[in-house]
ROPA-452032 format. One record per residue (C-alpha): residue number from 0; residue in three letters; x, y, z. Coordinates in pm, whole numbers, always signed. Last residue first. Layout:
@nr: NUM, rest: ala, xx: X, yy: Y, zz: Z
...
This chain:
@nr: 243, rest: unk, xx: +5431, yy: +1389, zz: +13412
@nr: 242, rest: unk, xx: +5173, yy: +1512, zz: +13654
@nr: 241, rest: unk, xx: +5188, yy: +1887, zz: +13570
@nr: 240, rest: unk, xx: +5182, yy: +1764, zz: +13177
@nr: 239, rest: unk, xx: +4783, yy: +1746, zz: +13282
@nr: 238, rest: unk, xx: +4775, yy: +2116, zz: +13337
@nr: 237, rest: unk, xx: +4899, yy: +2179, zz: +12990
@nr: 236, rest: unk, xx: +4650, yy: +1991, zz: +12826
@nr: 235, rest: unk, xx: +4364, yy: +2089, zz: +13052
@nr: 234, rest: unk, xx: +4417, yy: +2441, zz: +12982
@nr: 233, rest: unk, xx: +4501, yy: +2762, zz: +13122
@nr: 232, rest: unk, xx: +4849, yy: +2839, zz: +13078
@nr: 231, rest: unk, xx: +5091, yy: +2777, zz: +13330
@nr: 230, rest: unk, xx: +5378, yy: +3020, zz: +13423
@nr: 229, rest: unk, xx: +5153, yy: +3325, zz: +13547
@nr: 228, rest: unk, xx: +4920, yy: +3093, zz: +13699
@nr: 227, rest: unk, xx: +5154, yy: +2915, zz: +13882
@nr: 226, rest: unk, xx: +5290, yy: +3218, zz: +14066
@nr: 225, rest: unk, xx: +4942, yy: +3386, zz: +14105
@nr: 224, rest: unk, xx: +4855, yy: +3067, zz: +14326
@nr: 223, rest: unk, xx: +5163, yy: +3076, zz: +14520
@nr: 222, rest: unk, xx: +5137, yy: +3428, zz: +14609
@nr: 221, rest: unk, xx: +4765, yy: +3384, zz: +14718
@nr: 220, rest: unk, xx: +4887, yy: +3091, zz: +14926
@nr: 219, rest: unk, xx: +5178, yy: +3259, zz: +15111
@nr: 218, rest: unk, xx: +5275, yy: +2953, zz: +15289
@nr: 217, rest: unk, xx: +5273, yy: +2890, zz: +15641
@nr: 216, rest: unk, xx: +5570, yy: +2746, zz: +15787
@nr: 215, rest: unk, xx: +5855, yy: +2966, zz: +15656
@nr: 214, rest: unk, xx: +6218, yy: +2936, zz: +15608
@nr: 213, rest: unk, xx: +6214, yy: +2542, zz: +15585
@nr: 212, rest: unk, xx: +6476, yy: +2379, zz: +15812
@nr: 211, rest: unk, xx: +6224, yy: +2290, zz: +16072
@nr: 210, rest: unk, xx: +6059, yy: +2091, zz: +15799
@nr: 209, rest: unk, xx: +6369, yy: +1859, zz: +15838
@nr: 208, rest: unk, xx: +6254, yy: +1721, zz: +16158
@nr: 207, rest: unk, xx: +5981, yy: +1519, zz: +16044
@nr: 206, rest: unk, xx: +5957, yy: +1554, zz: +15627
@nr: 205, rest: unk, xx: +5617, yy: +1368, zz: +15659
@nr: 204, rest: unk, xx: +5432, yy: +1613, zz: +15829
@nr: 203, rest: unk, xx: +5553, yy: +1913, zz: +15607
@nr: 202, rest: unk, xx: +5430, yy: +1706, zz: +15308
@nr: 201, rest: unk, xx: +5114, yy: +1679, zz: +15432
@nr: 200, rest: unk, xx: +5030, yy: +2025, zz: +15619
@nr: 199, rest: unk, xx: +5144, yy: +2103, zz: +15270
@nr: 198, rest: unk, xx: +4848, yy: +1858, zz: +15080
@nr: 197, rest: unk, xx: +4584, yy: +1986, zz: +15311
@nr: 196, rest: unk, xx: +4677, yy: +2347, zz: +15269
@nr: 195, rest: unk, xx: +4666, yy: +2299, zz: +14890
@nr: 194, rest: unk, xx: +4336, yy: +2115, zz: +14903
@nr: 193, rest: unk, xx: +4166, yy: +2435, zz: +15009
@nr: 192, rest: unk, xx: +4379, yy: +2643, zz: +14757
@nr: 191, rest: unk, xx: +4267, yy: +2437, zz: +14535
@nr: 190, rest: unk, xx: +3932, yy: +2447, zz: +14612
@nr: 189, rest: unk, xx: +3879, yy: +2814, zz: +14642
@nr: 188, rest: unk, xx: +4067, yy: +2854, zz: +14257
@nr: 187, rest: unk, xx: +3908, yy: +2602, zz: +14059
@nr: 186, rest: unk, xx: +3677, yy: +2857, zz: +13908
@nr: 185, rest: unk, xx: +3975, yy: +3074, zz: +13879
@nr: 184, rest: unk, xx: +4160, yy: +2823, zz: +13667
@nr: 183, rest: unk, xx: +3903, yy: +2788, zz: +13400
@nr: 182, rest: unk, xx: +3685, yy: +2470, zz: +13362
@nr: 181, rest: unk, xx: +3788, yy: +2288, zz: +13040
@nr: 180, rest: unk, xx: +3901, yy: +2000, zz: +13285
@nr: 179, rest: unk, xx: +3641, yy: +2091, zz: +13529
@nr: 178, rest: unk, xx: +3375, yy: +1917, zz: +13407
@nr: 177, rest: unk, xx: +3583, yy: +1540, zz: +13404
@nr: 176, rest: unk, xx: +3630, yy: +1568, zz: +13765
@nr: 175, rest: unk, xx: +3915, yy: +1375, zz: +13890
@nr: 174, rest: unk, xx: +4149, yy: +1468, zz: +13662
@nr: 173, rest: unk, xx: +4080, yy: +1846, zz: +13662
@nr: 172, rest: unk, xx: +4117, yy: +1885, zz: +14051
@nr: 171, rest: unk, xx: +4431, yy: +1620, zz: +14030
@nr: 170, rest: unk, xx: +4579, yy: +1851, zz: +13781
@nr: 169, rest: unk, xx: +4519, yy: +2166, zz: +14017
@nr: 168, rest: unk, xx: +4648, yy: +1991, zz: +14323
@nr: 167, rest: unk, xx: +4970, yy: +1874, zz: +14135
@nr: 166, rest: unk, xx: +5063, yy: +2233, zz: +14033
@nr: 165, rest: unk, xx: +4975, yy: +2367, zz: +14382
@nr: 164, rest: unk, xx: +5223, yy: +2100, zz: +14489
@nr: 163, rest: unk, xx: +5505, yy: +2194, zz: +14274
@nr: 162, rest: unk, xx: +5474, yy: +2518, zz: +14327
@nr: 161, rest: unk, xx: +5513, yy: +2508, zz: +14701
@nr: 160, rest: unk, xx: +5822, yy: +2268, zz: +14636
@nr: 159, rest: unk, xx: +5963, yy: +2496, zz: +14402
@nr: 158, rest: unk, xx: +5935, yy: +2807, zz: +14682
@nr: 157, rest: unk, xx: +6078, yy: +2578, zz: +14941
@nr: 156, rest: unk, xx: +6404, yy: +2507, zz: +14749
@nr: 155, rest: unk, xx: +6437, yy: +2830, zz: +14633
@nr: 154, rest: unk, xx: +6408, yy: +2928, zz: +15000
@nr: 153, rest: unk, xx: +6636, yy: +2654, zz: +15145
@nr: 152, rest: unk, xx: +6873, yy: +2747, zz: +14883
@nr: 151, rest: unk, xx: +6893, yy: +3116, zz: +14975
@nr: 150, rest: unk, xx: +6902, yy: +3012, zz: +15385
@nr: 149, rest: unk, xx: +7174, yy: +2785, zz: +15310
@nr: 148, rest: unk, xx: +7400, yy: +3056, zz: +15096
@nr: 147, rest: unk, xx: +7308, yy: +3290, zz: +15381
@nr: 146, rest: unk, xx: +7435, yy: +3053, zz: +15662
@nr: 145, rest: unk, xx: +7736, yy: +2979, zz: +15471
@nr: 144, rest: unk, xx: +7781, yy: +3382, zz: +15466
@nr: 143, rest: unk, xx: +7705, yy: +3410, zz: +15823
@nr: 142, rest: unk, xx: +7960, yy: +3131, zz: +15886
@nr: 141, rest: unk, xx: +8267, yy: +3316, zz: +15692
@nr: 140, rest: unk, xx: +8159, yy: +3667, zz: +15847
@nr: 139, rest: unk, xx: +8181, yy: +3511, zz: +16208
@nr: 138, rest: unk, xx: +8513, yy: +3377, zz: +16121
@nr: 137, rest: unk, xx: +8590, yy: +3729, zz: +16000
@nr: 136, rest: unk, xx: +8478, yy: +3876, zz: +16293
@nr: 135, rest: unk, xx: +8671, yy: +3637, zz: +16526
@nr: 134, rest: unk, xx: +8953, yy: +3698, zz: +16330
@nr: 133, rest: unk, xx: +8932, yy: +4099, zz: +16372
@nr: 132, rest: unk, xx: +8839, yy: +4032, zz: +16739
@nr: 131, rest: unk, xx: +9200, yy: +3848, zz: +16771
@nr: 130, rest: unk, xx: +9351, yy: +4145, zz: +16619
@nr: 129, rest: unk, xx: +9181, yy: +4392, zz: +16837
@nr: 128, rest: unk, xx: +9292, yy: +4245, zz: +17099
@nr: 127, rest: unk, xx: +9650, yy: +4203, zz: +17042
@nr: 126, rest: unk, xx: +9635, yy: +4632, zz: +16985
@nr: 125, rest: unk, xx: +9444, yy: +4668, zz: +17307
@nr: 124, rest: unk, xx: +9735, yy: +4461, zz: +17452
@nr: 123, rest: unk, xx: +10015, yy: +4632, zz: +17255
@nr: 122, rest: unk, xx: +9811, yy: +5018, zz: +17383
@nr: 121, rest: unk, xx: +9881, yy: +4884, zz: +17721
@nr: 120, rest: unk, xx: +10210, yy: +4811, zz: +17694
@nr: 119, rest: unk, xx: +10286, yy: +5121, zz: +17537
@nr: 118, rest: unk, xx: +10127, yy: +5308, zz: +17786
@nr: 117, rest: unk, xx: +10283, yy: +5120, zz: +18048
@nr: 116, rest: unk, xx: +10655, yy: +5185, zz: +17920
@nr: 115, rest: unk, xx: +10537, yy: +5550, zz: +17897
@nr: 114, rest: unk, xx: +10436, yy: +5603, zz: +18222
@nr: 113, rest: unk, xx: +10759, yy: +5405, zz: +18364
@nr: 112, rest: unk, xx: +10966, yy: +5627, zz: +18105
@nr: 111, rest: unk, xx: +10810, yy: +5960, zz: +18272
@nr: 110, rest: unk, xx: +10817, yy: +5828, zz: +18645
@nr: 109, rest: unk, xx: +11188, yy: +5741, zz: +18603
@nr: 108, rest: unk, xx: +11273, yy: +6103, zz: +18422
@nr: 107, rest: unk, xx: +11054, yy: +6271, zz: +18724
@nr: 106, rest: unk, xx: +11307, yy: +6069, zz: +18948
@nr: 105, rest: unk, xx: +11592, yy: +6197, zz: +18812
@nr: 104, rest: unk, xx: +11457, yy: +6550, zz: +18796
@nr: 103, rest: unk, xx: +11408, yy: +6566, zz: +19129
@nr: 102, rest: unk, xx: +11041, yy: +6519, zz: +19255
@nr: 101, rest: unk, xx: +10735, yy: +6780, zz: +19330
@nr: 100, rest: unk, xx: +10548, yy: +6613, zz: +19041
@nr: 99, rest: unk, xx: +10480, yy: +6951, zz: +18915
@nr: 98, rest: unk, xx: +10836, yy: +7082, zz: +18972
@nr: 97, rest: unk, xx: +10966, yy: +6739, zz: +18797
@nr: 96, rest: unk, xx: +10771, yy: +6781, zz: +18507
@nr: 95, rest: unk, xx: +10893, yy: +7165, zz: +18476
@nr: 94, rest: unk, xx: +11205, yy: +7040, zz: +18484
@nr: 93, rest: unk, xx: +11167, yy: +6765, zz: +18238
@nr: 92, rest: unk, xx: +11033, yy: +7024, zz: +18012
@nr: 91, rest: unk, xx: +11296, yy: +7271, zz: +18008
@nr: 90, rest: unk, xx: +11540, yy: +6973, zz: +17975
@nr: 89, rest: unk, xx: +11366, yy: +6909, zz: +17684
@nr: 88, rest: unk, xx: +11360, yy: +7228, zz: +17495
@nr: 87, rest: unk, xx: +11693, yy: +7264, zz: +17569
@nr: 86, rest: unk, xx: +11789, yy: +6944, zz: +17402
@nr: 85, rest: unk, xx: +11926, yy: +6664, zz: +17578
@nr: 84, rest: unk, xx: +12233, yy: +6456, zz: +17570
@nr: 83, rest: unk, xx: +12308, yy: +6152, zz: +17804
@nr: 82, rest: unk, xx: +12520, yy: +6037, zz: +18021
@nr: 81, rest: unk, xx: +12435, yy: +5733, zz: +18241
@nr: 80, rest: unk, xx: +12424, yy: +5676, zz: +18661
@nr: 79, rest: unk, xx: +12309, yy: +5294, zz: +18738
@nr: 78, rest: unk, xx: +11998, yy: +5238, zz: +19003
@nr: 77, rest: unk, xx: +11922, yy: +4934, zz: +19170
@nr: 76, rest: unk, xx: +12020, yy: +5094, zz: +19493
@nr: 75, rest: unk, xx: +12100, yy: +5507, zz: +19436
@nr: 74, rest: unk, xx: +11865, yy: +5603, zz: +19700
@nr: 73, rest: unk, xx: +12041, yy: +5332, zz: +19941
@nr: 72, rest: unk, xx: +12425, yy: +5460, zz: +19835
@nr: 71, rest: unk, xx: +12281, yy: +5832, zz: +19915
@nr: 70, rest: unk, xx: +12158, yy: +5686, zz: +20306
@nr: 69, rest: unk, xx: +12521, yy: +5512, zz: +20344
@nr: 68, rest: unk, xx: +12659, yy: +5847, zz: +20201
@nr: 67, rest: unk, xx: +12495, yy: +6067, zz: +20424
@nr: 66, rest: unk, xx: +12592, yy: +5850, zz: +20774
@nr: 65, rest: unk, xx: +12970, yy: +5842, zz: +20634
@nr: 64, rest: unk, xx: +12946, yy: +6191, zz: +20638
@nr: 63, rest: unk, xx: +12785, yy: +6161, zz: +20971
@nr: 62, rest: unk, xx: +13022, yy: +5967, zz: +21129
@nr: 61, rest: unk, xx: +13328, yy: +6156, zz: +21024
@nr: 60, rest: unk, xx: +13148, yy: +6476, zz: +21178
@nr: 59, rest: unk, xx: +13101, yy: +6283, zz: +21533
@nr: 58, rest: unk, xx: +13477, yy: +6130, zz: +21494
@nr: 57, rest: unk, xx: +13596, yy: +6466, zz: +21411
@nr: 56, rest: unk, xx: +13400, yy: +6602, zz: +21757
@nr: 55, rest: unk, xx: +13564, yy: +6323, zz: +21953
@nr: 54, rest: unk, xx: +13886, yy: +6448, zz: +21859
@nr: 53, rest: unk, xx: +13841, yy: +6818, zz: +21880
@nr: 52, rest: unk, xx: +13719, yy: +6781, zz: +22240
@nr: 51, rest: unk, xx: +13356, yy: +6773, zz: +22397
@nr: 50, rest: unk, xx: +13410, yy: +6455, zz: +22615
@nr: 49, rest: unk, xx: +13219, yy: +6160, zz: +22553
@nr: 48, rest: unk, xx: +12917, yy: +6068, zz: +22758
@nr: 47, rest: unk, xx: +12705, yy: +5746, zz: +22620
@nr: 46, rest: unk, xx: +12301, yy: +5838, zz: +22599
@nr: 45, rest: unk, xx: +12107, yy: +5676, zz: +22861
@nr: 44, rest: unk, xx: +11929, yy: +5339, zz: +22768
@nr: 43, rest: unk, xx: +11530, yy: +5254, zz: +22735
@nr: 42, rest: unk, xx: +11533, yy: +5459, zz: +22370
@nr: 41, rest: unk, xx: +11855, yy: +5273, zz: +22222
@nr: 40, rest: unk, xx: +12123, yy: +5523, zz: +22232
@nr: 39, rest: unk, xx: +12359, yy: +5298, zz: +22327
@nr: 38, rest: unk, xx: +12245, yy: +4878, zz: +22365
@nr: 37, rest: unk, xx: +12578, yy: +4706, zz: +22290
@nr: 36, rest: unk, xx: +12786, yy: +4952, zz: +22500
@nr: 35, rest: unk, xx: +12997, yy: +5177, zz: +22334
@nr: 34, rest: unk, xx: +13373, yy: +5202, zz: +22426
@nr: 33, rest: unk, xx: +13491, yy: +5465, zz: +22127
@nr: 32, rest: unk, xx: +13768, yy: +5263, zz: +21894
@nr: 31, rest: unk, xx: +13708, yy: +5409, zz: +21579
@nr: 30, rest: unk, xx: +13568, yy: +5084, zz: +21480
@nr: 29, rest: unk, xx: +13368, yy: +5056, zz: +21800
@nr: 28, rest: unk, xx: +13236, yy: +5382, zz: +21655
@nr: 27, rest: unk, xx: +13093, yy: +5232, zz: +21355
@nr: 26, rest: unk, xx: +12936, yy: +4931, zz: +21503
@nr: 25, rest: unk, xx: +12755, yy: +5153, zz: +21729
@nr: 24, rest: unk, xx: +12637, yy: +5361, zz: +21370
@nr: 23, rest: unk, xx: +12537, yy: +5024, zz: +21218
@nr: 22, rest: unk, xx: +12345, yy: +4929, zz: +21526
@nr: 21, rest: unk, xx: +12144, yy: +5274, zz: +21507
@nr: 20, rest: unk, xx: +12070, yy: +5232, zz: +21190
@nr: 19, rest: unk, xx: +11917, yy: +4892, zz: +21190
@nr: 18, rest: unk, xx: +11718, yy: +5027, zz: +21504
@nr: 17, rest: unk, xx: +11574, yy: +5353, zz: +21291
@nr: 16, rest: unk, xx: +11750, yy: +5651, zz: +21391
@nr: 15, rest: unk, xx: +11650, yy: +5951, zz: +21623
@nr: 14, rest: unk, xx: +11919, yy: +5813, zz: +21889
@nr: 13, rest: unk, xx: +12174, yy: +5864, zz: +21677
@nr: 12, rest: unk, xx: +12121, yy: +6253, zz: +21689
@nr: 11, rest: unk, xx: +12288, yy: +6205, zz: +22059
@nr: 10, rest: unk, xx: +12640, yy: +6152, zz: +21878
@nr: 9, rest: unk, xx: +12760, yy: +6471, zz: +22054
@nr: 8, rest: unk, xx: +12561, yy: +6634, zz: +22345
@nr: 7, rest: unk, xx: +12383, yy: +6938, zz: +22238
@nr: 6, rest: unk, xx: +12296, yy: +7094, zz: +21879
@nr: 5, rest: unk, xx: +12393, yy: +7463, zz: +21986
@nr: 4, rest: unk, xx: +12727, yy: +7399, zz: +22103
@nr: 3, rest: unk, xx: +12776, yy: +7101, zz: +21865
@nr: 2, rest: unk, xx: +12739, yy: +7400, zz: +21566
@nr: 1, rest: unk, xx: +12815, yy: +7207, zz: +21256
@nr: 0, rest: unk, xx: +13018, yy: +7373, zz: +20984
């Protein structure tokens, strides 16, 4: 039971509350029929005096009870009571969580639910980002496949063009010099490679910007020569056919 002798003047505890709560307390006491000034319990005013009798102590007690109920309703604002069953294990864990968080079981449960909800949302967002990245990588893979195909085609085209150029250079040497028609190809190699360089330069120059698409700007002359030698028999008849 509240000890009024130890706690002092009736209603004096109201002064320690917020302005909103002091206003509420004055309105409550007015409804109880007590003569309360508009500035009662304010820091700049004196506490109103009421006889310390059974009637006023009862009103003070009722005010305290109404005060506690009002505070409880504030805490429950935005909440609703639910009944559900927890296993003994889940209840023990919830108690441990509440103890670790220095909170009530209800607040601990709310925090756990909020935390798990955020975790699920973060997981869903990451999953969404992963799917977007997967789509991007698939598109990139298709682009790389296309680029690879184009590169392979350019490589094949370039090699074929180099071989035909070398064959034409070699055939032209034999036609320009009657003494070279029956000479071994190796005897014409140095001059053929020199003329190939000039011919290839003219070809790439005439191609303009298209030449930028060629994989290599400087051919491997030795490789081109060996390839031509492996494909063409070393005689004037076969060499002449390269012109056809």
